[in-house]
ZAZADREN-536140 format. One record per residue (C-alpha): y, z negated, x negated; residue number from 1; residue in three letters. Coordinates in Angstrom, 3 decimals. Example, Ala and Ser with C-alpha at 12.3 -4.5 7.8 and 13.67 -1.06 7.14 Angstrom:
BEGIN
         yy         zz         xx   seq   type
     -4.500     -7.800    -12.300     1    ala
     -1.060     -7.140    -13.670     2    ser
***
This chain:
BEGIN
         yy         zz         xx   seq   type
      7.071     36.684    -28.540     1    met
      3.028     36.911    -27.447     2    ser
      0.539     37.373    -30.511     3    his
     -3.095     37.671    -30.092     4    arg
     -5.158     35.647    -32.022     5    leu
     -8.890     36.461    -32.751     6    leu
    -11.481     33.345    -33.360     7    leu
    -15.084     34.314    -35.298     8    ile
    -17.738     32.711    -35.857     9    asn
    -19.411     34.696    -37.557    10    pro
    -23.172     35.644    -37.710    11    ala
    -25.703     35.024    -40.912    12    his
    -26.083     38.216    -42.311    13    met
    -28.974     39.232    -44.653    14    leu
    -29.921     42.583    -45.700    15    asn
    -27.161     44.008    -43.092    16    gly
    -29.513     41.894    -40.202    17    arg
    -28.270     38.883    -38.312    18    val
    -30.425     35.934    -39.254    19    gln
    -31.314     33.595    -36.275    20    his
    -32.986     31.194    -38.085    21    gly
    -34.708     27.636    -36.320    22    pro
    -31.857     27.713    -34.333    23    ala
    -33.645     29.568    -31.227    24    gln
    -31.154     28.549    -28.665    25    phe
    -27.852     29.377    -29.891    26    pro
    -24.094     26.774    -29.150    27    ile
    -20.927     27.603    -28.053    28    pro
    -18.995     27.292    -31.308    29    pro
    -17.068     23.969    -30.313    30    leu
    -15.226     24.078    -33.124    31    asn
    -13.127     27.403    -32.280    32    leu
    -13.117     26.212    -28.648    33    gly
    -10.887     23.196    -30.663    34    tyr
     -9.057     25.463    -31.949    35    val
     -8.097     27.813    -28.761    36    ala
     -6.984     24.688    -26.852    37    ala
     -4.176     23.996    -29.741    38    leu
     -3.039     27.280    -29.641    39    thr
     -0.007     27.265    -27.285    40    pro
     -0.088     29.306    -24.073    41    ser
      2.215     31.833    -25.687    42    ser
     -0.438     33.495    -27.808    43    trp
     -3.544     35.676    -26.328    44    glu
     -6.879     33.970    -27.746    45    val
    -10.281     35.348    -27.750    46    arg
    -13.454     34.084    -29.230    47    ile
    -16.029     36.358    -31.006    48    leu
    -19.364     34.518    -31.928    49    asp
    -21.443     37.166    -33.659    50    glu
    -24.621     35.214    -32.907    51    asn
    -24.239     36.115    -29.463    52    leu
    -23.735     39.917    -30.081    53    arg
    -21.658     41.683    -33.061    54    leu
    -18.412     43.518    -32.244    55    glu
    -15.681     45.256    -33.376    56    asn
    -12.962     42.710    -33.290    57    gly
    -10.161     45.382    -34.539    58    leu
    -10.396     47.124    -31.332    59    ser
     -8.396     44.152    -29.681    60    trp
     -5.471     44.590    -32.463    61    lys
     -5.237     40.781    -33.497    62    pro
     -2.150     39.365    -35.037    63    asp
     -4.046     36.503    -36.738    64    leu
     -7.660     36.308    -37.304    65    val
     -9.329     32.618    -37.443    66    gly
    -12.832     32.434    -39.051    67    leu
    -15.345     29.246    -39.603    68    thr
    -18.163     29.577    -41.484    69    ala
    -21.055     27.098    -42.930    70    leu
    -22.598     28.367    -46.553    71    thr
    -24.984     30.642    -45.314    72    pro
    -22.613     32.735    -43.237    73    asn
    -19.969     32.325    -45.551    74    val
    -20.471     35.704    -47.031    75    pro
    -20.183     37.512    -43.802    76    arg
    -16.821     35.121    -43.411    77    ala
    -15.548     36.675    -46.913    78    tyr
    -16.300     40.274    -45.520    79    ala
    -14.745     40.324    -42.268    80    leu
    -11.841     38.563    -44.031    81    ala
    -11.987     41.809    -46.191    82    gln
    -11.885     43.672    -43.184    83    gln
     -9.083     42.365    -41.633    84    tyr
     -6.665     42.289    -44.076    85    arg
     -7.602     46.201    -45.312    86    ala
     -5.239     46.253    -42.244    87    val
     -2.513     44.027    -42.746    88    gly
     -4.003     41.310    -40.254    89    val
     -3.451     37.636    -41.925    90    pro
     -7.123     35.624    -41.931    91    val
     -7.297     31.620    -41.678    92    val
    -10.490     30.025    -42.461    93    leu
    -12.183     26.523    -41.792    94    gly
    -15.423     24.927    -41.882    95    gly
    -17.691     23.055    -44.058    96    val
    -18.015     25.350    -46.619    97    his
    -14.225     25.998    -47.044    98    ala
    -13.690     22.605    -47.719    99    ser
    -16.326     21.888    -50.227   100    ala
    -15.574     24.712    -52.311   101    leu
    -11.169     25.714    -51.152   102    pro
    -10.743     27.614    -54.361   103    glu
    -13.501     29.686    -53.892   104    glu
    -12.745     30.414    -50.407   105    ala
     -8.861     31.495    -51.224   106    ala
    -10.150     34.375    -53.513   107    arg
    -10.816     36.123    -50.008   108    tyr
     -8.350     35.071    -47.509   109    val
     -4.908     33.748    -46.833   110    asp
     -5.161     30.506    -45.572   111    ala
     -7.908     27.987    -46.166   112    val
     -7.545     24.823    -43.911   113    val
     -9.317     21.702    -45.548   114    val
    -10.382     19.253    -43.105   115    gly
    -10.050     19.483    -39.849   116    glu
     -8.072     22.404    -37.724   117    ala
     -6.887     19.684    -35.253   118    glu
     -4.045     17.914    -38.082   119    gly
     -2.993     21.756    -39.149   120    ala
     -3.125     24.563    -36.818   121    trp
      0.024     23.384    -35.471   122    ala
      1.518     24.074    -38.815   123    gln
     -0.391     27.073    -39.836   124    val
      1.124     28.981    -36.486   125    leu
      4.622     28.205    -37.287   126    ala
      4.456     29.185    -40.350   127    asp
      2.523     32.722    -39.037   128    phe
      5.439     32.891    -36.754   129    glu
      7.597     32.720    -39.467   130    ala
      6.037     34.707    -42.224   131    gly
      5.332     31.888    -44.657   132    ser
      1.918     31.549    -44.115   133    leu
      0.434     28.815    -47.027   134    gln
     -2.212     29.369    -49.045   135    ala
     -4.298     25.965    -48.257   136    arg
     -3.260     22.961    -45.242   137    tyr
     -4.969     20.109    -45.109   138    asp
     -5.930     18.961    -41.709   139    gly
     -7.249     15.581    -42.548   140    gly
     -9.177     13.372    -39.783   141    phe
     -6.855     11.872    -37.173   142    gly
     -7.319      9.968    -34.273   143    ser
     -9.761     11.209    -31.436   144    leu
     -7.700      9.397    -28.999   145    glu
     -6.358     12.326    -26.146   146    ser
     -8.454     14.776    -27.892   147    leu
     -8.248     17.952    -25.931   148    leu
    -10.930     19.404    -24.021   149    val
    -12.266     22.833    -25.441   150    pro
    -11.641     25.972    -23.666   151    arg
    -15.113     26.575    -23.095   152    arg
    -13.733     29.487    -20.709   153    ser
    -12.971     31.698    -23.732   154    leu
    -16.598     31.447    -25.000   155    tyr
    -18.710     34.915    -24.536   156    pro
    -21.214     33.293    -22.311   157    gly
    -25.255     33.590    -23.423   158    gly
    -25.502     30.187    -23.907   159    tyr
    -28.363     27.737    -23.346   160    phe
    -26.570     24.435    -23.457   161    thr
    -22.880     23.282    -23.192   162    glu
    -21.912     21.292    -26.280   163    val
    -19.668     18.097    -26.692   164    ala
    -19.008     15.655    -28.332   165    ile
    -18.187     11.493    -28.473   166    thr
    -17.648     11.078    -32.111   167    ser
    -17.147     12.172    -35.499   168    lys
    -18.396     11.652    -39.210   169    gly
    -21.198      9.352    -40.786   170    cys
    -20.937      6.351    -42.915   171    pro
    -24.325      7.328    -44.139   172    gly
    -25.021      9.192    -47.848   173    his
    -27.945     11.102    -47.269   174    cys
    -27.822     13.494    -50.608   175    asp
    -29.040     16.658    -48.582   176    phe
    -25.910     16.193    -46.489   177    cys
    -21.904     17.206    -46.580   178    ser
    -20.823     15.334    -43.149   179    ile
    -20.227     12.589    -45.115   180    trp
    -18.560     13.635    -47.830   181    arg
    -16.531     16.396    -45.541   182    phe
    -15.093     13.142    -43.619   183    tyr
    -15.125     10.570    -46.814   184    asn
    -17.347      8.748    -44.597   185    gln
    -15.328      8.208    -41.879   186    arg
    -16.542      7.683    -38.678   187    tyr
    -14.524      7.771    -35.452   188    arg
    -15.019      7.597    -31.868   189    val
    -13.254      8.967    -28.468   190    arg
    -12.296      6.906    -25.579   191    pro
    -15.252      6.093    -23.741   192    val
    -13.394      7.728    -20.668   193    ala
    -12.264     10.270    -22.010   194    glu
    -15.908     11.413    -22.873   195    val
    -16.946     10.956    -19.462   196    val
    -14.016     12.594    -17.858   197    asp
    -14.944     15.626    -20.084   198    glu
    -18.910     15.436    -19.256   199    leu
    -17.624     15.546    -15.312   200    ala
    -16.104     19.226    -16.288   201    gln
    -19.491     20.746    -17.257   202    leu
    -22.087     21.898    -14.978   203    pro
    -24.837     19.501    -13.514   204    pro
    -27.022     21.968    -13.693   205    arg
    -26.860     22.797    -17.575   206    lys
    -28.238     21.148    -20.314   207    leu
    -25.635     19.539    -22.437   208    val
    -26.181     19.041    -25.807   209    phe
    -23.837     16.194    -27.881   210    met
    -23.088     16.963    -31.277   211    ala
    -22.066     13.760    -32.538   212    asp
    -23.431     13.718    -35.789   213    asp
    -25.144     10.179    -35.317   214    asn
    -24.441      9.477    -32.037   215    leu
    -26.452      6.187    -31.521   216    thr
    -24.036      3.635    -34.728   217    leu
    -22.860      2.056    -32.122   218    gln
    -25.576      1.481    -29.050   219    pro
    -23.422     -0.457    -27.205   220    gly
    -20.655      1.901    -26.982   221    arg
    -23.889      4.675    -26.150   222    ile
    -24.629      2.382    -23.217   223    ile
    -20.840      1.906    -21.731   224    glu
    -20.852      6.001    -21.679   225    ile
    -23.879      6.260    -19.825   226    cys
    -23.405      3.238    -17.711   227    lys
    -19.793      4.939    -16.802   228    gln
    -21.451      8.322    -16.058   229    met
    -23.973      6.093    -13.342   230    val
    -21.352      4.775    -11.688   231    glu
    -19.289      7.766    -11.674   232    arg
    -22.152      9.873    -10.589   233    gly
    -21.524     12.001    -13.835   234    val
    -25.365     12.599    -14.348   235    arg
    -25.998     15.179    -17.013   236    arg
    -29.169     16.587    -18.622   237    arg
    -28.098     15.655    -21.978   238    leu
    -29.504     16.416    -25.961   239    ala
    -28.794     13.565    -27.954   240    ile
    -28.847     13.143    -31.850   241    gln
    -29.207      9.480    -33.450   242    gly
    -31.445      7.725    -35.926   243    ala
    -34.874      7.382    -35.090   244    ile
    -33.894      3.333    -34.732   245    thr
    -32.471      4.310    -31.152   246    leu
    -35.769      3.821    -29.846   247    ala
    -35.623     -0.313    -31.042   248    asp
    -33.664     -0.476    -28.202   249    ser
    -35.000     -0.470    -25.121   250    asp
    -31.422     -1.342    -22.532   251    glu
    -30.288      2.039    -24.909   252    leu
    -33.107      4.342    -24.046   253    leu
    -32.785      2.928    -20.648   254    ile
    -29.312      3.565    -19.657   255    trp
    -29.783      7.178    -21.673   256    leu
    -32.239      7.867    -19.041   257    lys
    -29.926      7.236    -16.238   258    arg
    -27.594      9.248    -17.427   259    ala
    -30.019     12.023    -17.420   260    gly
    -30.842     12.464    -20.916   261    cys
    -33.677     14.826    -21.515   262    val
    -34.110     15.454    -25.067   263    tyr
    -33.819     12.813    -28.334   264    val
    -33.369     14.659    -31.826   265    phe
    -34.285     12.317    -34.576   266    val
    -34.039     13.275    -38.330   267    gly
    -37.459     11.615    -39.324   268    leu
    -37.708     13.853    -42.601   269    glu
    -40.562     12.789    -44.696   270    ser
    -43.454     10.041    -44.228   271    leu
    -42.824      9.191    -47.832   272    asn
    -40.826      6.154    -48.291   273    gly
    -40.119      6.818    -51.895   274    glu
    -38.224     10.238    -50.630   275    ala
    -36.631      8.897    -47.835   276    leu
    -35.237      6.554    -50.563   277    thr
    -34.361      9.231    -53.473   278    gln
    -32.438     11.297    -50.113   279    ile
    -30.360      8.374    -49.199   280    gly
    -32.834      6.692    -46.461   281    lys
    -34.268      3.976    -47.525   282    pro
    -34.522      1.979    -44.357   283    asn
    -35.315      4.954    -41.786   284    leu
    -39.470      4.866    -42.229   285    leu
    -40.363      1.022    -42.809   286    gly
    -43.320     -0.286    -44.419   287    ala
    -45.831      3.032    -43.353   288    asn
    -46.040      5.874    -40.866   289    ala
    -46.677      3.398    -38.042   290    glu
    -42.829      2.486    -37.718   291    gly
    -42.554      5.671    -37.434   292    tyr
    -45.210      5.915    -34.578   293    arg
    -44.114      2.741    -32.521   294    arg
    -41.098      4.446    -32.202   295    arg
    -42.236      7.527    -31.186   296    leu
    -44.239      6.343    -28.795   297    glu
    -41.360      4.045    -27.146   298    asn
    -39.463      7.019    -26.750   299    leu
    -41.858      8.333    -24.541   300    his
    -42.786      5.789    -22.928   301    arg
    -39.748      5.838    -21.685   302    his
    -39.788      9.614    -20.340   303    arg
    -37.865     11.595    -23.167   304    leu
    -38.626     14.373    -25.039   305    gly
    -38.592     14.260    -28.649   306    ile
    -37.235     16.637    -31.093   307    tyr
    -38.635     15.782    -34.683   308    gly
    -37.033     17.414    -37.591   309    ser
    -39.361     17.439    -40.729   310    phe
    -37.990     18.147    -44.530   311    ile
    -40.528     19.755    -47.245   312    val
    -39.480     20.021    -50.382   313    gly
    -38.256     16.980    -51.735   314    leu
    -39.484     15.985    -54.939   315    asp
    -42.780     13.812    -54.507   316    gln
    -44.050     16.287    -51.800   317    asp
    -47.030     17.971    -52.765   318    thr
    -49.286     20.539    -51.635   319    pro
    -50.824     17.878    -49.494   320    glu
    -47.540     17.157    -47.661   321    thr
    -48.199     20.082    -44.820   322    phe
    -51.488     18.777    -43.832   323    gly
    -50.073     15.215    -43.696   324    gln
    -47.640     16.735    -41.620   325    leu
    -49.511     18.853    -39.479   326    glu
    -51.635     15.845    -38.724   327    arg
    -48.716     13.337    -38.379   328    phe
    -46.709     15.715    -35.660   329    ile
    -49.959     16.403    -33.390   330    leu
    -51.588     12.957    -33.321   331    glu
    -47.946     10.943    -32.194   332    thr
    -47.084     14.768    -29.796   333    glu
    -44.085     15.606    -31.065   334    ile
    -42.690     18.370    -28.286   335    asp
    -40.558     19.996    -30.814   336    cys
    -40.858     20.109    -34.102   337    ala
    -38.228     21.565    -36.588   338    leu
    -39.906     22.133    -40.074   339    ile
    -37.107     22.386    -43.066   340    asn
    -37.246     23.783    -46.314   341    ile
    -35.172     21.373    -48.534   342    leu
    -32.060     23.391    -48.287   343    ala
    -29.560     22.213    -51.488   344    pro
    -25.372     23.157    -50.091   345    leu
    -22.964     23.483    -51.833   346    pro
    -20.649     19.697    -50.942   347    gly
    -24.136     17.816    -51.412   348    thr
    -25.367     15.422    -53.828   349    val
    -28.500     17.590    -54.055   350    leu
    -26.627     20.571    -54.715   351    trp
    -24.731     18.690    -57.763   352    glu
    -28.189     17.143    -59.138   353    arg
    -30.333     20.162    -58.937   354    leu
    -27.512     22.333    -60.759   355    met
    -27.436     19.908    -63.768   356    ala
    -31.020     20.177    -63.606   357    glu
    -30.822     23.530    -63.786   358    gly
    -33.526     24.195    -60.781   359    arg
    -31.256     25.910    -58.638   360    leu
    -32.743     29.536    -58.576   361    leu
    -29.690     31.507    -56.963   362    leu
    -26.864     32.749    -59.431   363    his
    -24.617     35.594    -58.014   364    asn
    -22.511     33.796    -55.491   365    phe
    -21.086     34.328    -52.936   366    pro
    -23.323     36.370    -51.904   367    asp
    -26.512     34.263    -52.532   368    asp
    -25.125     31.967    -49.886   369    tyr
    -27.015     33.898    -47.827   370    ala
    -30.398     32.675    -49.058   371    tyr
    -28.817     29.079    -48.552   372    cys
    -30.989     28.763    -45.627   373    thr
    -33.993     26.044    -44.221   374    gln
    -36.652     28.921    -44.019   375    asp
    -36.011     29.917    -47.874   376    arg
    -37.233     28.221    -50.980   377    val
    -33.872     28.754    -53.791   378    tyr
    -35.032     26.282    -56.333   379    phe
    -37.803     24.940    -58.142   380    glu
    -39.289     22.387    -56.541   381    pro
    -40.965     18.928    -58.697   382    ala
    -44.737     19.076    -57.750   383    arg
    -45.754     22.759    -56.773   384    met
    -44.486     26.258    -57.096   385    thr
    -41.784     27.863    -55.231   386    pro
    -44.156     29.579    -53.504   387    ala
    -46.753     27.586    -52.722   388    gln
    -43.549     25.499    -50.476   389    leu
    -42.405     28.150    -48.931   390    glu
    -46.146     29.709    -47.992   391    thr
    -46.829     26.036    -47.101   392    gly
    -43.970     25.712    -44.734   393    ala
    -44.684     29.113    -42.621   394    arg
    -48.231     28.083    -42.301   395    glu
    -47.862     24.623    -41.203   396    leu
    -44.650     26.273    -38.887   397    ile
    -47.947     28.808    -37.827   398    ser
    -50.761     26.364    -37.438   399    arg
    -48.269     24.148    -35.288   400    leu
    -47.330     26.640    -32.510   401    asn
    -50.584     28.838    -32.513   402    arg
    -50.952     30.557    -29.577   403    pro
    -54.040     28.460    -28.415   404    gly
    -51.694     25.078    -28.650   405    leu
    -48.474     26.206    -26.756   406    leu
    -49.629     25.136    -23.205   407    leu
    -51.558     21.828    -24.685   408    pro
    -48.524     20.591    -25.906   409    arg
    -46.286     21.608    -23.107   410    ala
    -48.673     19.902    -20.923   411    trp
    -48.046     16.864    -23.010   412    arg
    -44.700     17.375    -22.647   413    thr
    -45.080     16.957    -18.671   414    trp
    -47.061     14.087    -18.945   415    gln
    -44.947     12.272    -21.432   416    his
    -41.518     13.175    -19.342   417    thr
    -42.369     14.501    -15.710   418    gly
    -39.283     16.919    -16.466   419    ser
    -39.490     20.532    -15.728   420    ala
    -36.447     21.136    -18.303   421    leu
    -38.027     18.942    -21.135   422    ala
    -41.481     21.164    -20.455   423    thr
    -39.888     24.408    -20.638   424    leu
    -37.769     23.739    -24.008   425    ile
    -40.798     22.400    -25.131   426    ala
    -42.622     25.427    -24.765   427    phe
    -40.245     28.141    -25.716   428    glu
    -39.006     26.057    -29.129   429    trp
    -42.927     26.246    -29.975   430    asn
    -43.343     29.750    -28.635   431    arg
    -39.970     31.037    -30.732   432    arg
    -40.645     28.978    -33.481   433    ser
    -43.786     31.275    -33.710   434    arg
    -42.203     34.366    -33.433   435    val
    -39.094     33.879    -35.310   436    ala
    -41.768     33.257    -38.431   437    leu
    -42.468     37.365    -38.195   438    arg
    -39.311     38.114    -38.653   439    lys
    -38.366     36.420    -41.993   440    leu
    -38.661     38.726    -45.030   441    gly
***
């Protein structure tokens, strides 16, 4: 008997409006592509991504609904679950938030998947077909060998980039990050040949975002992936993310460029060494900001665009922090800058610490999870007021992306990279960052 499965990536909704936040370019929900690949051919599968458009999935009449959610969009996930359950459609929820708070999630859905879906999905479907769906499943964290290729043909389209992974997890312990706890600090890798096989199936002209939590933990392995890509003629326009220390290896940067890498996303976080120590990245900066400058210069020397991410609102930050960051970003000619207000989330050490210190300003959960984003202040900062932090962050974004700087910054990206795509991305990211400010309430 054939069944219908509807997989939904919920929108982040606030006051009835879809919020796009700092992610100016929506990316495909890779996890739902994997779940679709795990589903037998006897099932008819559809993926709905509300970040592209809101649709009425009920008109398709699914037999089972699968939801994934991060903390900010989990209120929308719970609302959707209520909608489908009200007409007798069972709902399964997975994702980082559900794994962090499975007891809470269980109040809103029929089944919660903790951990990765790969280890539990076959049992979920078998139990559904037998009419005995369980309240909770533990997917665990299995081997990444022979990983199925996501069913990208089911994505609703409209994405600027493709997404792929070569590994999962991170052995770090950053206090603001839930990933290392989600994976219990496990780090697993895919076989090199299988990664290249998958990349070979992706469109050559489209940007491919490598969504590993930290792609460059094993530089030698990434070099081998790049070498095989070059040898097999699988050159792709890559955007990767990793620690800034990747810039210490000229060999790695050379091979990334040869394989087609366009952008490197690096979490620089802060220029304050004490702050980096507190958040769990004590060796990131080095003695002073010159360690960053030298590495950023080397990335540009290798013709790579730089996407630098910073956090404001750390306990060591003051109102002067915003001016310091502005000068640093413009002086080092970082191509795209992401300014994140510190965002404590369930499942992180930071959330637990601020909760224990009585510094969280939200209490009406789960509805208030919608405010848990990097563009709002929902905790009491240590050395400024919440209003100073939120205003300072927004003014910094506005100054970095003021109209008179957009073209000069894009021109410098062209000079550094010689890439029309990198230049276009820099211009559009910076322009959209300014536009997004006007949409914030």
